[in-house]
C-alpha positions as MATLAB code, in Angstrom:
seq = 'MSRAVCPGLERTASGYMCMYAQRPINPFQWYCFGDYFECPIYVQYMKTKGVQAKAETKPSQTVQPLQQQAQQQTQQIATTMQVTAVTTRVEVTGDTEDELIRSSESIISRFEGSAKTLNDKWKDYENSVQSTRQSWEVEKARLRRYMVILERIRDKYTEDLKEVELRRSMGLINDDAYNKLRDSIQKKLDKISDKLKELNARYQEVESTINQHYKRLLMTTVTPEVSKLKLSLAKLEEMYRDGKISKEVYEKLKAEIEG';
ca = [
      13.504    8.312   78.067;
      15.465    6.897   75.106;
      13.822    5.832   71.908;
      13.689    2.224   70.637;
      15.370    1.837   67.269;
      14.956   -1.116   64.906;
      18.125   -3.237   64.918;
      17.803   -3.581   61.141;
      18.086    0.174   60.523;
      21.467    1.473   59.430;
      22.472    4.974   58.451;
      24.727    5.245   55.399;
      26.345    8.162   53.597;
      23.362    8.401   51.234;
      20.614    7.970   53.858;
      18.957    5.191   55.827;
      18.993    1.502   54.837;
      16.746   -1.351   55.986;
      19.038   -4.335   56.280;
      16.081   -6.747   56.447;
      14.608   -5.559   53.141;
      17.992   -4.570   51.674;
      16.698   -1.244   50.346;
      16.739    2.447   51.268;
      13.962    3.539   53.622;
      12.641    6.695   55.261;
      12.496    5.820   58.983;
      10.300    8.816   59.725;
       7.550    7.422   57.518;
       7.846    3.837   58.767;
       8.094    1.921   62.060;
      11.852    2.220   62.582;
      11.631    4.389   65.704;
       9.701    2.971   68.656;
       7.194    0.670   66.901;
       9.625   -1.388   64.855;
       8.212   -4.597   66.408;
       4.965   -3.829   64.524;
       6.772   -3.279   61.209;
       5.646   -5.857   58.611;
       9.213   -6.128   57.307;
      10.579   -6.829   60.789;
       7.786   -9.279   61.633;
       8.249  -11.090   58.317;
      11.985  -11.287   58.868;
      11.630  -12.691   62.366;
       8.977  -15.186   61.324;
      11.132  -16.240   58.396;
      13.972  -16.973   60.768;
      11.633  -19.021   62.929;
      10.257  -20.918   59.924;
      13.730  -21.769   58.680;
      14.690  -23.152   62.066;
      11.676  -25.493   62.086;
      11.559  -26.180   58.380;
      13.150  -29.672   58.667;
      10.775  -30.948   61.351;
       7.404  -29.293   60.562;
       7.402  -27.886   57.036;
       3.606  -28.201   56.655;
       2.942  -25.806   59.562;
       4.563  -22.826   57.837;
       2.103  -22.439   54.929;
      -0.923  -20.963   56.675;
       0.976  -18.545   59.004;
       2.919  -17.153   56.048;
      -0.277  -16.560   54.082;
      -1.841  -14.753   57.035;
       1.328  -12.721   57.528;
       1.348  -11.698   53.855;
      -2.237  -10.434   54.154;
      -1.406   -8.503   57.327;
       1.675   -7.012   55.691;
      -0.364   -5.807   52.694;
      -2.942   -4.134   54.967;
      -0.241   -2.436   57.048;
       1.614   -1.130   54.005;
      -1.625    0.297   52.554;
      -2.360    2.040   55.842;
       1.090    3.617   56.075;
       0.869    4.834   52.463;
      -2.369    6.667   53.286;
      -1.161    8.251   56.527;
       2.523    9.077   57.067;
       3.222   10.178   60.614;
       5.854    9.801   63.285;
       4.506    8.084   66.386;
       3.813   10.318   69.342;
       3.925    7.511   71.906;
       7.727    7.668   72.236;
      10.214   10.425   72.755;
      12.597   11.335   69.939;
      16.047   12.842   70.060;
      17.250   16.127   68.664;
      18.644   14.339   65.595;
      15.191   13.021   64.749;
      13.629   16.461   65.140;
      16.269   18.031   62.919;
      15.696   15.389   60.259;
      11.927   15.991   60.348;
      12.425   19.744   60.084;
      14.823   19.370   57.157;
      12.434   17.029   55.338;
       9.472   19.342   55.932;
      11.370   22.426   54.800;
      12.574   20.600   51.709;
       9.011   19.761   50.624;
       7.701   23.267   51.329;
      10.614   24.940   49.575;
      10.167   22.788   46.491;
       6.484   23.616   46.132;
       6.961   27.260   47.036;
       9.074   27.530   43.931;
       6.516   25.617   41.870;
       3.684   27.828   43.105;
       5.634   30.993   42.255;
       6.365   29.611   38.803;
       2.650   28.984   38.267;
       1.840   32.549   39.324;
       4.453   33.949   36.968;
       3.194   31.814   34.090;
      -0.392   32.852   34.759;
       0.568   36.537   34.756;
       2.454   36.017   31.506;
      -0.608   34.284   30.080;
      -2.915   37.126   31.149;
      -0.613   39.745   29.651;
      -0.194   37.720   26.474;
      -3.954   37.304   26.000;
      -4.618   41.004   26.576;
      -1.787   42.107   24.286;
      -2.711   39.678   21.509;
      -6.375   40.638   21.629;
      -5.632   44.371   21.521;
      -3.245   43.969   18.592;
      -5.710   41.694   16.819;
      -8.559   44.209   17.131;
      -6.377   46.870   15.493;
      -5.008   44.674   12.717;
      -8.341   42.947   12.157;
      -9.882   46.190   10.899;
      -7.097   46.599    8.349;
      -7.330   42.938    7.374;
     -11.051   43.271    6.733;
     -10.434   46.269    4.430;
      -7.915   44.260    2.422;
     -10.319   41.353    2.109;
     -13.152   43.652    1.001;
     -10.912   44.989   -1.774;
     -10.066   41.428   -2.819;
     -13.763   40.575   -2.897;
     -14.409   43.553   -5.187;
     -11.606   42.418   -7.501;
     -13.159   38.938   -7.566;
     -16.544   40.447   -8.452;
     -14.931   42.474  -11.216;
     -13.445   39.315  -12.769;
     -16.917   37.770  -12.683;
     -18.293   40.807  -14.510;
     -15.407   40.653  -17.012;
     -16.376   37.086  -17.883;
     -19.935   38.187  -18.551;
     -18.676   41.016  -20.736;
     -16.519   38.633  -22.787;
     -19.530   36.375  -23.280;
     -21.570   39.367  -24.400;
     -18.925   40.508  -26.895;
     -18.741   37.069  -28.416;
     -22.510   36.823  -28.761;
     -22.548   40.229  -30.495;
     -19.799   39.181  -32.876;
     -17.359   41.781  -31.573;
     -14.610   39.161  -31.024;
     -13.818   35.891  -32.733;
     -13.562   32.515  -31.039;
      -9.784   32.609  -30.635;
      -9.867   35.980  -28.883;
     -12.822   34.866  -26.790;
     -11.101   31.689  -25.612;
      -7.900   33.522  -24.706;
      -9.736   36.250  -22.774;
     -12.022   33.802  -21.018;
      -9.161   31.508  -19.934;
      -7.075   34.428  -18.696;
      -9.907   35.921  -16.660;
     -11.048   32.542  -15.325;
      -7.570   31.755  -13.986;
      -7.453   35.072  -12.169;
     -10.963   34.529  -10.823;
     -10.177   31.002   -9.585;
      -6.958   32.156   -7.926;
      -8.500   35.035   -6.025;
     -11.599   32.996   -5.089;
      -9.486   30.183   -3.623;
      -7.280   32.644   -1.774;
     -10.282   34.477   -0.318;
     -11.743   31.197    0.875;
      -8.460   30.303    2.561;
      -8.068   33.748    4.120;
     -11.606   33.680    5.511;
     -11.081   30.243    7.068;
      -7.817   31.312    8.691;
      -9.389   34.569    9.860;
     -12.253   32.724   11.556;
      -9.833   30.304   13.224;
      -7.704   33.116   14.668;
     -10.792   35.043   15.781;
     -12.267   31.982   17.500;
      -9.025   31.035   19.263;
      -8.348   34.532   20.600;
     -11.952   34.887   21.769;
     -11.784   31.542   23.594;
      -8.696   32.627   25.498;
     -10.199   36.022   26.262;
     -13.410   34.448   27.592;
     -11.347   32.095   29.741;
      -9.461   35.080   31.110;
     -12.681   36.943   31.854;
     -14.156   33.957   33.693;
     -11.154   33.854   36.042;
     -11.000   37.615   36.568;
     -13.127   39.009   39.371;
     -14.682   42.291   38.185;
     -18.144   43.807   38.733;
     -18.982   43.270   35.071;
     -18.000   39.610   35.108;
     -19.816   39.010   38.401;
     -22.958   40.569   36.950;
     -22.767   38.384   33.842;
     -22.245   35.242   35.923;
     -25.290   36.145   38.006;
     -27.334   36.670   34.855;
     -26.281   33.266   33.548;
     -27.215   31.630   36.840;
     -30.663   33.237   36.798;
     -31.125   32.222   33.173;
     -30.241   28.609   33.993;
     -32.716   28.625   36.884;
     -35.543   30.016   34.740;
     -34.904   27.380   32.083;
     -34.874   24.554   34.644;
     -38.146   25.842   36.104;
     -39.748   25.903   32.652;
     -40.305   29.661   32.680;
     -38.617   30.162   29.297;
     -38.378   28.022   26.179;
     -35.237   26.313   24.954;
     -34.982   28.703   21.993;
     -35.118   31.794   24.224;
     -32.689   30.202   26.692;
     -30.079   29.408   24.024;
     -30.438   32.846   22.422;
     -29.987   34.752   25.713;
     -27.188   32.476   26.852;
     -25.277   33.087   23.617;
     -25.724   36.857   24.021;
     -24.490   36.856   27.616;
     -21.526   34.615   26.877;
     -20.673   36.693   23.823;
];
């Protein structure tokens, strides 16, 4: 049994073309094979031809049918956008089958590559998070020692200022010497205080960011430890909803588990 093909369908070097709509079209996702007489483009084209033939004698009769046809066309297009399928009520030739197979393989192949890329990126992300966190834990200890030393230097400058004040009050140095010493020490104190404030802020930002990524990694990694923590959180949520624990206890335990 041969298939019925829309007379407006033409195959070009670049694909299929609907001569009624004057645009490229995928016949396997439309009505071109078998059901072309139900195609809104075909129906509109045929009705348009009929309207033009009667336009001189009964122009007023064409308004309402065209409005109804436009509504039907909109409904049919919406339906075909939701469900794309080749009709099973007619037989297709080997060419049609080959085209469907090629189209299907093309879609699968494209997303197979995308899926593999996502897997590779996720593995890279996991490795990057683990490596960064391990390096950070090592360097963080050394960083904290440096910052402790800087804090001691800052405290020493504070003590030096007190000593200068004491010497002046005891008459051990004159005003000129006092002013010079005080200004020199104050500049050093301001510099190291500002730098410590900046370093602490940057330290907290790095610590928070790395911890966020590590927590995200833990939540997507299936391990006995993570499963146990998730179960504990679920039980905690249930107890709080049932009013068995207070909000303060709930927030405290939740923070401990998440930490």
